[in-house]
C-alpha positions as CSV (number, residue, x, y, z in Angstrom):
1,M,167.6,60.8,104.0
2,T,171.2,61.4,104.6
3,P,172.6,63.9,102.0
4,P,175.8,62.6,99.8
5,P,178.6,63.9,101.8
6,W,179.3,66.5,98.2
7,K,175.5,67.8,98.7
8,T,177.3,70.0,101.7
9,A,177.4,73.5,100.6
10,L,180.7,74.4,99.5
11,T,182.4,77.7,100.5
12,A,183.2,80.4,98.0
13,N,186.8,79.5,97.7
14,E,185.7,76.0,97.3
15,A,183.6,76.9,94.6
16,R,186.2,78.9,93.0
17,V,188.9,76.2,93.5
18,L,187.1,73.4,91.7
19,A,185.8,75.3,89.3
20,T,189.1,76.4,87.9
21,L,190.1,72.7,87.9
22,M,187.4,71.8,86.1
23,E,187.6,74.8,83.6
24,K,191.4,73.9,83.1
25,A,191.0,70.6,82.6
26,R,189.3,71.3,79.1
27,T,191.1,74.9,78.4
28,V,194.8,73.6,79.1
29,P,195.3,70.0,79.4
30,D,198.9,70.2,78.9
31,S,199.5,72.0,82.3
32,Y,196.5,69.3,83.7
33,P,196.3,68.4,86.9
34,L,197.7,71.5,88.2
35,T,200.1,73.0,90.9
36,L,199.3,75.1,93.5
37,N,200.9,77.8,91.9
38,G,199.0,77.2,89.0
39,L,195.5,76.6,90.6
40,Q,196.4,79.3,92.8
41,S,197.0,81.7,89.6
42,G,194.0,80.4,87.9
43,C,192.1,81.0,90.8
44,N,193.0,84.8,90.9
45,Q,192.3,85.0,86.9
46,K,191.3,89.3,86.1
47,S,189.4,87.6,83.2
48,A,186.3,85.4,83.1
49,R,186.1,85.5,86.8
50,D,182.8,87.4,88.7
51,P,183.6,88.5,91.6
52,V,187.6,88.2,91.0
53,M,189.7,87.3,93.7
54,E,192.8,87.2,95.7
55,L,193.3,83.8,97.2
56,G,196.4,83.0,98.8
57,E,198.0,79.7,99.0
58,H,196.6,79.0,102.8
59,E,193.4,79.7,101.4
60,I,193.6,77.5,98.8
61,A,195.1,75.0,100.4
62,E,192.3,75.4,103.1
63,A,189.9,74.6,100.1
64,L,191.4,71.6,98.7
65,D,191.4,70.4,102.3
66,G,187.7,70.7,102.0
67,L,187.2,69.4,98.8
68,R,188.8,66.1,99.2
69,A,186.7,65.3,102.2
70,R,184.2,65.4,99.8
71,S,185.7,63.3,97.2
72,L,185.5,66.0,95.0
73,V,189.5,66.7,94.4
74,I,191.9,64.4,94.2
75,E,195.5,64.7,94.9
76,S,198.3,63.5,92.6
77,S,201.7,63.2,94.1
78,G,203.8,60.9,91.4
79,G,206.3,63.1,90.6
80,R,208.4,66.0,92.1
81,V,205.2,68.4,92.8
82,T,202.5,68.0,94.0
83,R,199.2,68.4,91.7
84,Y,195.6,68.5,92.5
85,E,192.7,67.4,90.3
86,H,188.8,67.1,89.8
87,N,186.6,64.2,90.5
88,F,182.9,66.4,90.3
89,N,181.4,64.5,87.1
90,R,181.9,61.2,88.7
91,V,181.5,61.9,92.5
92,V,177.9,64.2,92.1
93,G,176.7,62.2,89.0
94,V,176.4,64.4,85.7
95,P,177.6,64.7,82.1
96,D,180.0,66.7,80.4
97,Q,177.7,68.6,78.9
98,A,175.9,69.4,83.0
99,A,179.5,70.1,84.8
100,A,180.8,72.3,82.0
101,L,177.8,74.4,83.4
102,L,177.9,74.0,86.4
103,G,181.8,74.9,86.6
104,L,180.8,78.6,84.6
105,L,177.9,79.2,86.8
106,M,180.6,78.8,90.1
107,L,183.0,80.8,87.6
108,R,181.0,84.1,86.5
109,G,177.9,83.9,88.5
110,P,174.1,84.1,87.4
111,Q,174.1,84.0,83.5
112,T,171.7,83.6,80.6
113,A,171.0,80.4,78.7
114,G,173.0,82.4,75.6
115,E,175.7,83.5,77.9
116,L,176.5,80.1,79.0
117,R,176.4,78.5,75.2
118,L,179.0,81.3,74.6
119,N,181.3,81.1,77.5
120,T,180.9,77.4,77.4
121,E,182.2,77.1,73.8
122,R,185.7,76.1,75.5
123,W,184.6,73.8,77.7
124,H,181.5,72.1,74.8
125,K,180.6,73.1,71.8
126,F,176.5,73.2,72.3
127,L,174.3,72.5,69.5
128,D,171.9,75.6,70.5
129,I,170.4,76.9,73.1
130,G,167.5,75.3,73.5
131,S,170.4,72.2,74.2
132,V,171.7,74.4,77.0
133,E,168.5,75.0,78.2
134,A,167.4,71.2,78.5
135,F,170.6,70.5,80.5
136,L,169.6,73.0,82.8
137,E,166.3,72.0,83.4
138,E,167.5,68.7,83.6
139,L,169.9,70.2,87.0
140,Q,166.6,72.1,88.2
141,D,164.8,69.5,88.6
142,R,167.2,66.4,89.9
143,T,165.4,64.2,92.5
144,E,166.1,64.1,96.5
145,D,167.3,61.0,95.6
146,K,170.6,62.0,93.6
147,G,171.2,64.9,95.3
148,G,168.3,67.5,94.5
149,P,168.3,70.3,92.5
150,L,171.8,72.1,91.5
151,V,170.5,74.8,89.4
152,L,167.9,77.9,90.1
153,K,165.8,80.1,87.0
154,L,165.7,83.4,88.6
155,P,162.9,85.8,88.0
156,R,163.9,88.0,84.5
157,L,165.4,91.0,85.4
158,P,163.9,94.2,84.4
159,G,164.1,95.2,80.3
160,A,165.7,91.4,80.1
161,R,165.0,89.1,77.5
162,E,166.0,86.1,79.1
163,S,166.0,84.5,82.6
164,R,169.4,84.1,84.1
165,W,170.3,80.7,85.9
166,A,172.1,80.3,89.3
167,H,174.3,77.2,90.5
168,L,173.2,76.0,94.3
169,L,175.9,74.3,95.2
170,C,177.0,76.9,97.5
171,G,173.3,76.7,99.1
172,P,170.0,77.9,98.3
173,V,170.3,81.5,96.1
174,D,168.0,84.7,97.3
175,P,166.6,84.9,93.6
176,G,165.7,89.0,94.9
177,T,169.5,89.3,95.7
178,A,170.7,87.3,92.7
179,T,168.4,89.6,90.4
180,A,169.4,92.9,92.0
181,A,173.3,92.2,90.4
182,L,174.0,93.2,86.8
183,P,174.9,90.3,84.4
184,A,179.0,89.7,83.8
185,R,180.5,92.3,81.4
186,Q,180.9,89.9,78.1
187,E,184.3,89.7,76.6
188,T,183.8,89.0,72.8
189,P,184.9,85.8,71.1
190,A,187.9,87.0,69.3
191,L,189.2,88.7,73.2
192,L,188.5,85.3,74.4
193,D,190.6,83.8,72.3
194,R,192.9,85.8,72.8
195,I,193.4,85.9,76.5
196,E,192.7,81.9,76.5
197,A,196.3,81.8,74.7
198,L,197.5,84.1,76.9
199,E,196.5,82.2,80.3
200,A,197.5,78.9,78.7
201,Q,201.1,80.0,77.8
202,V,200.9,81.1,81.6
203,Q,199.9,78.1,82.8
204,R,202.7,76.3,80.4
205,L,205.6,78.1,81.7
206,Q,204.5,77.8,85.4
207,A,203.9,74.0,84.9
208,R,208.0,74.6,83.7
209,L,209.2,76.4,86.4
210,D,207.5,74.0,89.0
211,R,209.8,70.7,87.2
212,L,212.6,72.8,87.6
213,A,212.2,73.9,91.0
214,P,213.0,70.9,92.9
215,E,216.4,70.3,90.7
216,T,217.5,73.9,91.7
217,E,216.9,73.3,95.4
218,A,218.6,70.1,95.1
219,D,222.2,72.0,92.8
220,V,221.7,74.8,95.6
221,A,221.9,72.3,98.8
222,E,224.8,70.5,97.5
223,P,228.4,71.1,98.9
């Protein structure tokens, strides 16, 4: 059976771009779809990212080309500035809850069900850890006709109470390598609220600048 086009392993840059679009669609809807500048700012955030990346416009544009080829990203050019939005749920065939978990795993690396429940609060509020685990198990047990498993439950770290989960959108995961890494630092909910508010403000300002830029260029061009 030929795998669906989206099943081709994502690069690290493609995963960061896709997950950033998935995140901003939920957390800053007023600025979504994102411009290239807004997308770059989101990809290179210093908070809620593991690893922290410094992607340039060329790298993001290259990642967008790869994602568009898989129909995972849609480009809209009706306004003055080209904008981008994800098409993940429809193409991959997962509900919002599962997409939230996969997006967080792409942005922050392997996490336990408890960490995912906390970190996805701005995307989707899960009732309890059990519901998070149920969706993760569904993603792990996906049949090949649906594209195969999308997550993997990793062996428990020494002294840890819970196992962590990793996504498989960038290809197979080596459990030994994944379990060698320490869990990412967890910000408190209050700090996350403050960071989210600041990021939303930056996104709104960026969107305003993007709208003003063509007008400014037109004024300069006039004799």
